PDB file with one MODEL, atoms N, CA, C and O in Angstrom:
MODEL        1
ATOM      1  N   MET A   1     114.136 116.060  94.351  1.00  0.00           N
ATOM      2  CA  MET A   1     114.179 115.502  92.361  1.00  0.00           C
ATOM      3  C   MET A   1     114.982 114.338  92.604  1.00  0.00           C
ATOM      4  O   MET A   1     115.939 114.139  93.353  1.00  0.00           O
ATOM      5  N   ASN A   2     114.072 113.290  91.412  1.00  0.00           N
ATOM      6  CA  ASN A   2     115.279 111.860  91.357  1.00  0.00           C
ATOM      7  C   ASN A   2     115.188 111.827  90.483  1.00  0.00           C
ATOM      8  O   ASN A   2     114.105 112.061  89.946  1.00  0.00           O
ATOM      9  N   GLU A   3     116.612 111.419  89.607  1.00  0.00           N
ATOM     10  CA  GLU A   3     117.073 111.382  88.111  1.00  0.00           C
ATOM     11  C   GLU A   3     116.135 111.860  87.426  1.00  0.00           C
ATOM     12  O   GLU A   3     116.184 112.965  86.887  1.00  0.00           O
ATOM     13  N   ALA A   4     114.211 110.287  87.321  1.00  0.00           N
ATOM     14  CA  ALA A   4     113.355 110.705  86.563  1.00  0.00           C
ATOM     15  C   ALA A   4     112.830 112.185  86.718  1.00  0.00           C
ATOM     16  O   ALA A   4     111.934 112.581  85.972  1.00  0.00           O
ATOM     17  N   GLU A   5     113.229 112.780  87.416  1.00  0.00           N
ATOM     18  CA  GLU A   5     112.413 114.845  87.331  1.00  0.00           C
ATOM     19  C   GLU A   5     113.589 114.696  86.530  1.00  0.00           C
ATOM     20  O   GLU A   5     113.278 114.201  85.446  1.00  0.00           O
ATOM     21  N   TYR A   6     114.998 114.958  86.642  1.00  0.00           N
ATOM     22  CA  TYR A   6     116.065 115.313  85.961  1.00  0.00           C
ATOM     23  C   TYR A   6     115.806 115.240  84.891  1.00  0.00           C
ATOM     24  O   TYR A   6     115.351 116.114  84.153  1.00  0.00           O
ATOM     25  N   ARG A   7     116.104 114.022  84.639  1.00  0.00           N
ATOM     26  CA  ARG A   7     115.828 113.218  82.736  1.00  0.00           C
ATOM     27  C   ARG A   7     114.733 114.241  82.120  1.00  0.00           C
ATOM     28  O   ARG A   7     114.956 115.216  81.403  1.00  0.00           O
ATOM     29  N   THR A   8     113.935 113.929  82.423  1.00  0.00           N
ATOM     30  CA  THR A   8     113.112 114.781  82.161  1.00  0.00           C
ATOM     31  C   THR A   8     112.648 116.622  81.716  1.00  0.00           C
ATOM     32  O   THR A   8     111.679 117.096  81.125  1.00  0.00           O
ATOM     33  N   LYS A   9     113.963 117.284  82.387  1.00  0.00           N
ATOM     34  CA  LYS A   9     114.481 118.964  82.608  1.00  0.00           C
ATOM     35  C   LYS A   9     115.668 118.305  81.471  1.00  0.00           C
ATOM     36  O   LYS A   9     115.876 119.230  80.686  1.00  0.00           O
ATOM     37  N   GLY A  10     116.155 117.619  81.237  1.00  0.00           N
ATOM     38  CA  GLY A  10     117.130 117.363  80.132  1.00  0.00           C
ATOM     39  C   GLY A  10     118.226 117.881  80.547  1.00  0.00           C
ATOM     40  O   GLY A  10     118.942 118.543  79.796  1.00  0.00           O
ATOM     41  N   ASN A  11     118.667 117.534  82.468  1.00  0.00           N
ATOM     42  CA  ASN A  11     119.862 117.942  82.309  1.00  0.00           C
ATOM     43  C   ASN A  11     120.488 116.800  83.110  1.00  0.00           C
ATOM     44  O   ASN A  11     121.706 116.704  83.259  1.00  0.00           O
ATOM     45  N   TRP A  12     119.580 115.915  83.632  1.00  0.00           N
ATOM     46  CA  TRP A  12     120.527 114.744  84.408  1.00  0.00           C
ATOM     47  C   TRP A  12     121.962 114.132  83.736  1.00  0.00           C
ATOM     48  O   TRP A  12     122.615 113.195  84.195  1.00  0.00           O
ATOM     49  N   ASN A  13     122.256 114.897  82.564  1.00  0.00           N
ATOM     50  CA  ASN A  13     123.900 113.711  81.938  1.00  0.00           C
ATOM     51  C   ASN A  13     124.937 114.992  82.805  1.00  0.00           C
ATOM     52  O   ASN A  13     126.055 114.862  83.304  1.00  0.00           O
ATOM     53  N   GLU A  14     123.819 116.505  82.704  1.00  0.00           N
ATOM     54  CA  GLU A  14     125.303 117.602  83.689  1.00  0.00           C
ATOM     55  C   GLU A  14     125.175 117.657  84.396  1.00  0.00           C
ATOM     56  O   GLU A  14     125.983 118.517  84.746  1.00  0.00           O
ATOM     57  N   LEU A  15     124.464 117.259  85.520  1.00  0.00           N
ATOM     58  CA  LEU A  15     124.616 116.969  86.851  1.00  0.00           C
ATOM     59  C   LEU A  15     125.080 116.104  86.789  1.00  0.00           C
ATOM     60  O   LEU A  15     126.234 116.330  87.154  1.00  0.00           O
ATOM     61  N   LYS A  16     124.935 114.653  86.432  1.00  0.00           N
ATOM     62  CA  LYS A  16     126.383 113.242  86.849  1.00  0.00           C
ATOM     63  C   LYS A  16     127.405 113.895  86.701  1.00  0.00           C
ATOM     64  O   LYS A  16     128.159 113.801  87.670  1.00  0.00           O
ATOM     65  N   GLY A  17     127.832 114.651  85.734  1.00  0.00           N
ATOM     66  CA  GLY A  17     129.331 115.588  85.576  1.00  0.00           C
ATOM     67  C   GLY A  17     129.551 116.414  87.222  1.00  0.00           C
ATOM     68  O   GLY A  17     130.362 116.189  88.121  1.00  0.00           O
ATOM     69  N   LYS A  18     128.541 117.333  87.112  1.00  0.00           N
ATOM     70  CA  LYS A  18     129.002 117.725  88.266  1.00  0.00           C
ATOM     71  C   LYS A  18     129.268 117.040  89.131  1.00  0.00           C
ATOM     72  O   LYS A  18     130.385 117.192  89.623  1.00  0.00           O
ATOM     73  N   LEU A  19     128.154 115.750  89.822  1.00  0.00           N
ATOM     74  CA  LEU A  19     128.210 115.096  91.373  1.00  0.00           C
ATOM     75  C   LEU A  19     129.666 114.213  90.905  1.00  0.00           C
ATOM     76  O   LEU A  19     130.449 113.837  91.779  1.00  0.00           O
ATOM     77  N   LYS A  20     129.875 113.987  89.695  1.00  0.00           N
ATOM     78  CA  LYS A  20     131.297 113.409  89.415  1.00  0.00           C
ATOM     79  C   LYS A  20     132.597 113.567  89.854  1.00  0.00           C
ATOM     80  O   LYS A  20     133.440 112.885  90.436  1.00  0.00           O
ATOM     81  N   GLN A  21     132.448 115.209  89.174  1.00  0.00           N
ATOM     82  CA  GLN A  21     133.229 116.310  89.840  1.00  0.00           C
ATOM     83  C   GLN A  21     134.130 116.490  90.930  1.00  0.00           C
ATOM     84  O   GLN A  21     135.353 116.527  91.067  1.00  0.00           O
ATOM     85  N   GLN A  22     132.706 116.631  91.964  1.00  0.00           N
ATOM     86  CA  GLN A  22     132.574 117.315  93.924  1.00  0.00           C
ATOM     87  C   GLN A  22     133.099 115.799  94.152  1.00  0.00           C
ATOM     88  O   GLN A  22     134.166 115.885  94.759  1.00  0.00           O
ATOM     89  N   TYR A  23     132.732 114.288  93.877  1.00  0.00           N
ATOM     90  CA  TYR A  23     132.926 113.299  94.458  1.00  0.00           C
ATOM     91  C   TYR A  23     133.617 112.078  93.444  1.00  0.00           C
ATOM     92  O   TYR A  23     133.249 110.905  93.516  1.00  0.00           O
ATOM     93  N   GLY A  24     134.372 112.420  92.766  1.00  0.00           N
ATOM     94  CA  GLY A  24     135.459 111.149  92.058  1.00  0.00           C
ATOM     95  C   GLY A  24     135.130 110.034  92.543  1.00  0.00           C
ATOM     96  O   GLY A  24     134.965 109.308  91.563  1.00  0.00           O
ATOM     97  N   ASP A  25     134.940 109.471  93.437  1.00  0.00           N
ATOM     98  CA  ASP A  25     134.337 107.999  93.368  1.00  0.00           C
ATOM     99  C   ASP A  25     133.457 107.698  93.177  1.00  0.00           C
ATOM    100  O   ASP A  25     133.185 106.503  93.300  1.00  0.00           O
ATOM    101  N   LEU A  26     132.319 108.816  92.683  1.00  0.00           N
ATOM    102  CA  LEU A  26     130.980 108.227  92.139  1.00  0.00           C
ATOM    103  C   LEU A  26     131.256 107.867  90.820  1.00  0.00           C
ATOM    104  O   LEU A  26     132.062 108.435  90.083  1.00  0.00           O
ATOM    105  N   THR A  27     130.311 106.557  90.450  1.00  0.00           N
ATOM    106  CA  THR A  27     130.605 105.995  89.868  1.00  0.00           C
ATOM    107  C   THR A  27     128.860 106.321  88.976  1.00  0.00           C
ATOM    108  O   THR A  27     128.019 107.127  89.374  1.00  0.00           O
ATOM    109  N   ASP A  28     128.725 105.287  87.558  1.00  0.00           N
ATOM    110  CA  ASP A  28     127.823 105.456  86.828  1.00  0.00           C
ATOM    111  C   ASP A  28     126.798 104.850  87.456  1.00  0.00           C
ATOM    112  O   ASP A  28     125.635 105.032  87.095  1.00  0.00           O
ATOM    113  N   ASP A  29     127.088 104.165  88.334  1.00  0.00           N
ATOM    114  CA  ASP A  29     126.371 102.413  88.707  1.00  0.00           C
ATOM    115  C   ASP A  29     125.488 103.240  90.039  1.00  0.00           C
ATOM    116  O   ASP A  29     124.392 102.941  90.515  1.00  0.00           O
ATOM    117  N   ASP A  30     126.369 104.308  90.389  1.00  0.00           N
ATOM    118  CA  ASP A  30     125.771 105.211  91.877  1.00  0.00           C
ATOM    119  C   ASP A  30     124.736 106.123  91.944  1.00  0.00           C
ATOM    120  O   ASP A  30     123.841 106.520  92.690  1.00  0.00           O
ATOM    121  N   LEU A  31     125.496 106.382  90.268  1.00  0.00           N
ATOM    122  CA  LEU A  31     123.956 107.536  90.323  1.00  0.00           C
ATOM    123  C   LEU A  31     122.933 107.229  89.564  1.00  0.00           C
ATOM    124  O   LEU A  31     122.144 108.087  89.168  1.00  0.00           O
ATOM    125  N   THR A  32     122.831 105.969  89.279  1.00  0.00           N
ATOM    126  CA  THR A  32     121.579 105.090  88.413  1.00  0.00           C
ATOM    127  C   THR A  32     120.624 105.292  89.592  1.00  0.00           C
ATOM    128  O   THR A  32     120.890 104.928  90.738  1.00  0.00           O
ATOM    129  N   TYR A  33     119.353 105.974  89.177  1.00  0.00           N
ATOM    130  CA  TYR A  33     118.176 106.375  90.039  1.00  0.00           C
ATOM    131  C   TYR A  33     117.063 105.204  89.500  1.00  0.00           C
ATOM    132  O   TYR A  33     116.539 105.520  88.432  1.00  0.00           O
ATOM    133  N   ASN A  34     116.514 103.593  90.203  1.00  0.00           N
ATOM    134  CA  ASN A  34     115.585 102.973  89.774  1.00  0.00           C
ATOM    135  C   ASN A  34     114.673 104.055  90.731  1.00  0.00           C
ATOM    136  O   ASN A  34     114.941 104.779  91.690  1.00  0.00           O
ATOM    137  N   GLU A  35     113.126 103.684  89.726  1.00  0.00           N
ATOM    138  CA  GLU A  35     112.500 103.823  89.846  1.00  0.00           C
ATOM    139  C   GLU A  35     111.514 103.231  91.575  1.00  0.00           C
ATOM    140  O   GLU A  35     111.353 102.068  91.943  1.00  0.00           O
ATOM    141  N   GLY A  36     111.107 104.324  92.179  1.00  0.00           N
ATOM    142  CA  GLY A  36     110.680 103.974  93.543  1.00  0.00           C
ATOM    143  C   GLY A  36     111.234 103.715  95.261  1.00  0.00           C
ATOM    144  O   GLY A  36     110.622 103.693  96.329  1.00  0.00           O
ATOM    145  N   GLN A  37     113.011 103.504  94.809  1.00  0.00           N
ATOM    146  CA  GLN A  37     114.153 103.436  94.887  1.00  0.00           C
ATOM    147  C   GLN A  37     115.165 105.079  95.616  1.00  0.00           C
ATOM    148  O   GLN A  37     116.385 105.181  95.744  1.00  0.00           O
ATOM    149  N   GLN A  38     114.184 106.027  95.926  1.00  0.00           N
ATOM    150  CA  GLN A  38     115.171 106.960  96.297  1.00  0.00           C
ATOM    151  C   GLN A  38     115.549 107.250  96.822  1.00  0.00           C
ATOM    152  O   GLN A  38     116.418 108.121  96.762  1.00  0.00           O
ATOM    153  N   ASP A  39     114.943 106.447  98.090  1.00  0.00           N
ATOM    154  CA  ASP A  39     115.953 106.016  99.667  1.00  0.00           C
ATOM    155  C   ASP A  39     116.963 105.244  99.626  1.00  0.00           C
ATOM    156  O   ASP A  39     118.017 105.584 100.163  1.00  0.00           O
ATOM    157  N   GLU A  40     116.805 103.856  98.867  1.00  0.00           N
ATOM    158  CA  GLU A  40     117.840 103.578  98.900  1.00  0.00           C
ATOM    159  C   GLU A  40     120.011 104.156  97.568  1.00  0.00           C
ATOM    160  O   GLU A  40     121.189 103.800  97.597  1.00  0.00           O
ATOM    161  N   TRP A  41     118.930 105.368  96.550  1.00  0.00           N
ATOM    162  CA  TRP A  41     119.846 105.948  95.989  1.00  0.00           C
ATOM    163  C   TRP A  41     120.256 106.363  97.046  1.00  0.00           C
ATOM    164  O   TRP A  41     121.436 106.108  97.290  1.00  0.00           O
ATOM    165  N   LEU A  42     119.721 106.896  97.743  1.00  0.00           N
ATOM    166  CA  LEU A  42     120.490 108.314  98.147  1.00  0.00           C
ATOM    167  C   LEU A  42     121.181 107.918  99.558  1.00  0.00           C
ATOM    168  O   LEU A  42     122.036 108.714  99.947  1.00  0.00           O
ATOM    169  N   GLY A  43     120.960 106.955 100.256  1.00  0.00           N
ATOM    170  CA  GLY A  43     121.552 105.838 100.949  1.00  0.00           C
ATOM    171  C   GLY A  43     122.649 105.715 100.285  1.00  0.00           C
ATOM    172  O   GLY A  43     123.542 106.415 100.762  1.00  0.00           O
ATOM    173  N   LYS A  44     123.049 104.925  99.099  1.00  0.00           N
ATOM    174  CA  LYS A  44     123.947 105.130  98.250  1.00  0.00           C
ATOM    175  C   LYS A  44     124.810 105.886  98.482  1.00  0.00           C
ATOM    176  O   LYS A  44     125.823 105.443  99.022  1.00  0.00           O
ATOM    177  N   LEU A  45     124.695 107.624  98.082  1.00  0.00           N
ATOM    178  CA  LEU A  45     125.588 108.720  97.738  1.00  0.00           C
ATOM    179  C   LEU A  45     125.249 108.867  99.056  1.00  0.00           C
ATOM    180  O   LEU A  45     126.359 109.278  99.393  1.00  0.00           O
ATOM    181  N   GLN A  46     124.738 108.868  99.895  1.00  0.00           N
ATOM    182  CA  GLN A  46     125.331 109.085 101.410  1.00  0.00           C
ATOM    183  C   GLN A  46     126.592 108.447 101.998  1.00  0.00           C
ATOM    184  O   GLN A  46     127.370 109.015 102.765  1.00  0.00           O
ATOM    185  N   GLN A  47     126.693 107.211 101.549  1.00  0.00           N
ATOM    186  CA  GLN A  47     127.755 106.635 101.829  1.00  0.00           C
ATOM    187  C   GLN A  47     129.114 107.111 100.774  1.00  0.00           C
ATOM    188  O   GLN A  47     130.297 107.072 101.109  1.00  0.00           O
ATOM    189  N   LYS A  48     128.920 107.273 100.287  1.00  0.00           N
ATOM    190  CA  LYS A  48     130.103 107.642  98.883  1.00  0.00           C
ATOM    191  C   LYS A  48     130.289 109.061  99.603  1.00  0.00           C
ATOM    192  O   LYS A  48     131.334 109.168 100.246  1.00  0.00           O
ATOM    193  N   THR A  49     129.444 110.149  99.590  1.00  0.00           N
ATOM    194  CA  THR A  49     129.673 111.260  99.699  1.00  0.00           C
ATOM    195  C   THR A  49     130.103 111.608 101.655  1.00  0.00           C
ATOM    196  O   THR A  49     131.021 112.347 102.014  1.00  0.00           O
ATOM    197  N   GLY A  50     129.432 111.068 102.333  1.00  0.00           N
ATOM    198  CA  GLY A  50     129.823 111.353 103.741  1.00  0.00           C
ATOM    199  C   GLY A  50     128.147 112.735 104.389  1.00  0.00           C
ATOM    200  O   GLY A  50     128.004 113.053 105.570  1.00  0.00           O
ATOM    201  N   LYS A  51     127.635 113.010 103.764  1.00  0.00           N
ATOM    202  CA  LYS A  51     126.915 113.827 103.941  1.00  0.00           C
ATOM    203  C   LYS A  51     125.084 113.771 103.655  1.00  0.00           C
ATOM    204  O   LYS A  51     124.483 113.439 102.634  1.00  0.00           O
ATOM    205  N   ALA A  52     124.543 114.239 105.002  1.00  0.00           N
ATOM    206  CA  ALA A  52     123.196 114.087 105.274  1.00  0.00           C
ATOM    207  C   ALA A  52     122.111 113.958 103.657  1.00  0.00           C
ATOM    208  O   ALA A  52     122.424 114.506 102.600  1.00  0.00           O
ATOM    209  N   LYS A  53     120.812 113.081 103.871  1.00  0.00           N
ATOM    210  CA  LYS A  53     119.867 112.891 103.149  1.00  0.00           C
ATOM    211  C   LYS A  53     119.901 114.158 103.052  1.00  0.00           C
ATOM    212  O   LYS A  53     120.550 114.614 102.110  1.00  0.00           O
ATOM    213  N   GLY A  54     119.320 114.962 103.848  1.00  0.00           N
ATOM    214  CA  GLY A  54     118.704 116.087 103.339  1.00  0.00           C
ATOM    215  C   GLY A  54     119.023 117.128 102.849  1.00  0.00           C
ATOM    216  O   GLY A  54     118.418 118.084 102.362  1.00  0.00           O
ATOM    217  N   ASP A  55     120.746 116.682 103.139  1.00  0.00           N
ATOM    218  CA  ASP A  55     122.057 117.859 102.390  1.00  0.00           C
ATOM    219  C   ASP A  55     121.987 117.585 101.143  1.00  0.00           C
ATOM    220  O   ASP A  55     121.911 118.475 100.295  1.00  0.00           O
ATOM    221  N   LEU A  56     121.999 116.728 100.949  1.00  0.00           N
ATOM    222  CA  LEU A  56     122.560 115.675  99.502  1.00  0.00           C
ATOM    223  C   LEU A  56     121.087 116.195  98.521  1.00  0.00           C
ATOM    224  O   LEU A  56     121.243 116.833  97.480  1.00  0.00           O
ATOM    225  N   LYS A  57     119.774 115.831  99.010  1.00  0.00           N
ATOM    226  CA  LYS A  57     118.699 116.727  97.860  1.00  0.00           C
ATOM    227  C   LYS A  57     118.917 118.057  98.076  1.00  0.00           C
ATOM    228  O   LYS A  57     118.357 118.566  97.105  1.00  0.00           O
ATOM    229  N   LYS A  58     119.324 118.847  98.658  1.00  0.00           N
ATOM    230  CA  LYS A  58     119.418 120.188  99.291  1.00  0.00           C
ATOM    231  C   LYS A  58     120.498 120.636  97.476  1.00  0.00           C
ATOM    232  O   LYS A  58     120.130 120.948  96.343  1.00  0.00           O
ATOM    233  N   TRP A  59     121.945 120.408  98.167  1.00  0.00           N
ATOM    234  CA  TRP A  59     123.025 120.387  97.150  1.00  0.00           C
ATOM    235  C   TRP A  59     122.666 120.079  96.187  1.00  0.00           C
ATOM    236  O   TRP A  59     122.543 120.952  95.329  1.00  0.00           O
ATOM    237  N   ILE A  60     122.361 118.838  95.901  1.00  0.00           N
ATOM    238  CA  ILE A  60     121.583 118.165  94.406  1.00  0.00           C
ATOM    239  C   ILE A  60     120.565 119.119  93.739  1.00  0.00           C
ATOM    240  O   ILE A  60     121.084 119.835  92.882  1.00  0.00           O
ATOM    241  N   ASP A  61     119.459 119.271  93.897  1.00  0.00           N
ATOM    242  CA  ASP A  61     118.922 120.014  94.008  1.00  0.00           C
ATOM    243  C   ASP A  61     119.827 122.140  93.309  1.00  0.00           C
ATOM    244  O   ASP A  61     119.267 122.944  92.564  1.00  0.00           O
ATOM    245  N   SER A  62     120.528 122.212  93.643  1.00  0.00           N
ATOM    246  CA  SER A  62     121.356 123.804  94.187  1.00  0.00           C
ATOM    247  C   SER A  62     121.602 123.204  92.340  1.00  0.00           C
ATOM    248  O   SER A  62     121.162 123.648  91.280  1.00  0.00           O
ATOM    249  N   LEU A  63     122.240 122.370  92.572  1.00  0.00           N
ATOM    250  CA  LEU A  63     123.333 122.499  91.129  1.00  0.00           C
ATOM    251  C   LEU A  63     122.613 122.805  89.046  1.00  0.00           C
ATOM    252  O   LEU A  63     123.419 122.883  88.119  1.00  0.00           O
TER     253      LEU A  63
ENDMDL
END
């Protein structure tokens, strides 16, 4: 899922808060998803969190 999909579910702000709680160095900029740039977005999150892309997707989906 990406930010747009979460946003349509109405819980993106809640998820951003949970991500920031888990990783305090994440910024709003880090959590801004631009349409068509999922790989770049996940890459940025990988750098900040140290998690693999697949692990990130699973983790975000589990929140």
